[in-house]
C-alpha positions as CSV (number, residue, x, y, z in Angstrom):
1,X,3.2,15.7,2.6
2,X,5.1,17.9,0.2
3,X,8.0,15.5,-0.1
4,X,6.0,12.3,-0.4
5,X,2.9,13.4,-2.3
6,X,4.4,15.7,-4.8
7,X,8.1,15.3,-5.3
8,X,8.5,11.6,-4.5
9,X,5.5,10.3,-6.4
10,X,6.5,12.3,-9.5
11,X,10.0,10.7,-9.4
12,X,8.7,7.2,-8.6
13,X,5.9,7.1,-11.1
14,X,8.0,8.4,-14.0
15,X,11.6,7.3,-13.4
16,X,11.1,4.1,-11.4
17,X,8.3,2.7,-13.6
18,X,10.6,3.0,-16.6
19,X,13.5,1.5,-14.8
20,X,11.6,-1.5,-13.5
21,X,10.0,-2.0,-16.9
22,X,13.5,-2.1,-18.6
23,X,14.9,-4.4,-16.0
24,X,11.9,-6.8,-16.2
25,X,12.1,-6.8,-20.0
26,X,15.8,-7.5,-20.0
27,X,15.4,-10.3,-17.4
28,X,12.8,-12.0,-19.6
29,X,15.0,-11.7,-22.7
30,X,17.8,-13.7,-21.0
31,X,15.4,-16.6,-20.9
32,X,14.0,-16.1,-24.3
33,X,10.7,-14.5,-23.3
34,X,9.0,-11.1,-23.6
35,X,6.3,-9.3,-21.8
36,X,3.9,-9.8,-24.6
37,X,4.4,-13.6,-24.5
38,X,3.4,-13.6,-20.8
39,X,0.3,-11.5,-21.2
40,X,-2.8,-13.4,-20.0
41,X,-5.1,-11.1,-21.9
42,X,-5.2,-7.5,-23.0
43,X,-7.7,-5.2,-21.3
44,X,-8.0,-3.2,-24.5
45,X,-10.1,-6.1,-25.7
46,X,-12.5,-5.6,-22.8
47,X,-15.1,-2.9,-22.3
48,X,-13.6,0.2,-20.8
49,X,-15.4,-0.2,-17.4
50,X,-14.4,-3.8,-17.1
51,X,-10.8,-3.2,-18.0
52,X,-10.6,-0.4,-15.4
53,X,-12.2,-2.7,-12.8
54,X,-9.7,-5.5,-13.5
55,X,-6.8,-3.0,-13.2
56,X,-8.2,-1.8,-9.9
57,X,-8.6,-5.3,-8.5
58,X,-5.2,-6.5,-9.6
59,X,-3.3,-3.4,-8.3
60,X,-5.1,-3.4,-5.0
61,X,-4.5,-7.1,-4.4
62,X,-0.8,-6.8,-5.2
63,X,-0.5,-3.8,-2.9
64,X,-2.3,-5.7,-0.1
65,X,0.3,-8.4,-0.4
66,X,3.1,-5.8,-0.6
67,X,1.8,-4.3,2.6
68,X,1.9,-7.7,4.3
69,X,5.6,-8.0,3.3
70,X,6.3,-4.6,4.8
71,X,5.2,-6.0,8.2
72,X,6.7,-9.5,7.9
73,X,10.2,-8.8,6.5
74,X,12.3,-7.0,9.2
75,X,14.3,-5.0,6.6
76,X,11.1,-3.6,5.1
77,X,9.5,-3.1,8.5
78,X,12.2,-0.7,9.5
79,X,11.1,1.5,6.6
80,X,7.4,1.0,7.3
81,X,7.9,2.1,11.0
82,X,7.9,5.7,9.8
83,X,4.2,5.4,8.8
84,X,3.4,3.5,12.0
85,X,5.1,6.1,14.2
86,X,2.0,8.4,14.0
87,X,0.4,8.7,17.4
88,X,-2.8,10.3,16.3
89,X,-4.9,9.5,13.3
90,X,-5.7,12.2,10.7
91,X,-5.6,12.5,6.9
92,X,-2.0,13.7,7.0
93,X,-0.9,10.4,8.5
94,X,-1.7,8.9,5.1
95,X,1.2,10.8,3.6
96,X,3.6,10.1,6.3
97,X,5.8,7.3,5.1
98,X,9.4,6.6,4.1
99,X,10.4,7.2,0.5
100,X,11.4,3.6,0.1
101,X,7.8,2.4,0.4
102,X,6.5,3.6,-3.0
103,X,9.7,2.2,-4.5
104,X,8.7,-1.3,-3.2
105,X,5.0,-0.9,-4.0
106,X,5.5,0.3,-7.6
107,X,8.3,-2.2,-8.3
108,X,6.2,-5.2,-7.3
109,X,3.1,-3.7,-8.9
110,X,4.7,-3.4,-12.4
111,X,5.1,-7.2,-13.0
112,X,1.4,-8.3,-12.7
113,X,0.3,-5.2,-14.6
114,X,2.7,-6.0,-17.4
115,X,1.5,-9.6,-17.6
116,X,-2.1,-8.4,-18.0
117,X,-1.2,-5.5,-20.2
118,X,-3.2,-2.8,-22.0
119,X,-3.4,-0.2,-19.2
120,X,-2.7,3.4,-20.1
121,X,-1.9,6.5,-18.1
122,X,-5.5,7.5,-17.7
123,X,-6.4,4.2,-16.1
124,X,-3.5,4.6,-13.7
125,X,-4.5,8.1,-12.8
126,X,-8.2,7.2,-12.1
127,X,-7.3,4.3,-9.8
128,X,-4.5,6.3,-8.1
129,X,-6.6,9.3,-7.2
130,X,-9.5,7.1,-6.1
131,X,-7.1,5.2,-3.8
132,X,-5.8,8.5,-2.5
133,X,-9.3,9.6,-1.5
134,X,-10.0,6.3,0.3
135,X,-6.6,6.4,2.0
136,X,-7.3,9.9,3.3
137,X,-10.7,8.7,4.7
138,X,-9.1,5.6,6.2
139,X,-6.6,7.7,8.2
140,X,-9.2,10.2,9.4
141,X,-10.1,9.6,13.0
142,X,-13.9,9.3,12.3
143,X,-14.9,5.8,13.5
144,X,-16.9,5.2,10.3
145,X,-17.3,1.7,8.9
146,X,-19.6,2.4,5.9
147,X,-22.2,-0.1,7.1
148,X,-22.5,-3.2,4.8
149,X,-19.8,-1.7,2.5
150,X,-17.2,-2.3,5.3
151,X,-16.8,-5.8,3.8
152,X,-15.7,-4.3,0.5
153,X,-13.9,-1.0,1.3
154,X,-11.3,-0.3,3.9
155,X,-12.6,2.3,6.4
156,X,-11.5,4.5,9.3
157,X,-12.9,2.1,12.0
158,X,-11.0,-0.8,10.5
159,X,-7.8,0.9,9.6
160,X,-7.2,2.4,13.0
161,X,-6.8,-1.1,14.3
162,X,-4.0,-1.6,11.8
163,X,-2.1,1.1,13.6
164,X,-2.8,-0.2,17.1
165,X,0.3,-0.4,19.3
166,X,-0.5,-3.6,21.2
167,X,-1.4,-6.3,18.7
168,X,-3.9,-9.0,19.8
169,X,-2.3,-12.2,21.2
170,X,-3.2,-14.4,18.2
171,X,-1.4,-12.0,15.8
172,X,2.3,-11.6,15.2
173,X,2.8,-9.2,12.3
174,X,-0.4,-7.1,12.0
175,X,-4.0,-6.9,11.0
176,X,-6.2,-5.2,8.5
177,X,-3.6,-4.8,5.7
178,X,-6.2,-3.4,3.2
179,X,-5.3,-0.2,1.3
180,X,-8.5,0.5,-0.7
181,X,-10.4,-2.7,-0.4
182,X,-11.1,-4.6,2.9
183,X,-12.3,-7.7,1.1
184,X,-8.8,-9.3,1.0
185,X,-8.5,-9.2,4.8
186,X,-11.9,-10.9,5.2
187,X,-11.0,-13.5,2.6
188,X,-7.6,-14.3,4.1
189,X,-8.7,-13.9,7.8
190,X,-6.4,-11.0,8.6
191,X,-9.4,-8.8,9.7
192,X,-9.7,-7.5,13.3
193,X,-12.2,-4.9,14.5
194,X,-13.2,-5.7,18.1
195,X,-14.9,-2.3,18.7
196,X,-14.6,1.3,17.7
197,X,-11.0,2.2,18.4
198,X,-10.9,5.9,18.1
199,X,-9.1,6.2,21.5
200,X,-6.7,3.3,21.3
201,X,-3.0,3.8,21.6
202,X,-1.2,3.9,18.2
203,X,2.4,3.1,17.3
204,X,4.6,0.0,17.7
205,X,6.6,-1.7,20.3
206,X,9.6,0.4,21.1
207,X,8.4,3.6,19.4
208,X,9.5,5.6,22.4
209,X,13.1,5.5,21.0
210,X,12.0,6.2,17.4
211,X,13.2,9.5,15.9
212,X,10.7,12.3,15.9
213,X,12.1,14.5,13.2
214,X,11.9,14.1,9.4
215,X,15.6,13.7,8.6
216,X,16.4,11.1,11.3
217,X,13.2,9.1,10.4
218,X,14.4,9.0,6.8
219,X,17.8,7.7,7.7
220,X,16.6,5.4,10.5
221,X,16.4,2.2,8.4
222,X,20.0,2.7,7.2
223,X,21.3,2.9,10.8
224,X,19.7,-0.4,11.8
225,X,21.7,-3.6,11.6
């Protein structure tokens, strides 16, 4: 929690965002374009609440797709295994992940945000902390689904099935990829909540051989061919 939530996010949010921005801008310049020329619209021209809502939707959808990539691409899955190595749900599980994950998330997130444009640090902070709250609740072993709101917000009853060890037969890579919103899973048919899964076995195939300590989990992906 200390490493990921405090140190890592500080480094990634400041250093990486500037680095990705510079690389993206340089890449566009090589083909005679700029970020401003790609902007679809500027949220500064929208009412504040609407601009914030657009930012939230875009960022959550990009991160939903990034989450799918973490499960589908073997190289990225080896990093994501750290998060899926938890054997019992609890809010602390939300902050148990490999340092490479926020690097991937923030790098892919910058491009669509840059194309839309107009977001400031306050917008990022509001969405970030709202997502943190929902993420803590999702990983709490409570069995809640928020009633009718389950079709909009990710929830503990839904997310525990994302961590199930034995995937359903019709699924290869995973289910319930939503971070803050569940709507993307329902729209793209990746939702799966057969019943309240508070007592299901969590993990992944072969997790018996997965390292249990912090250091070896951090170096695990680098030792895989």
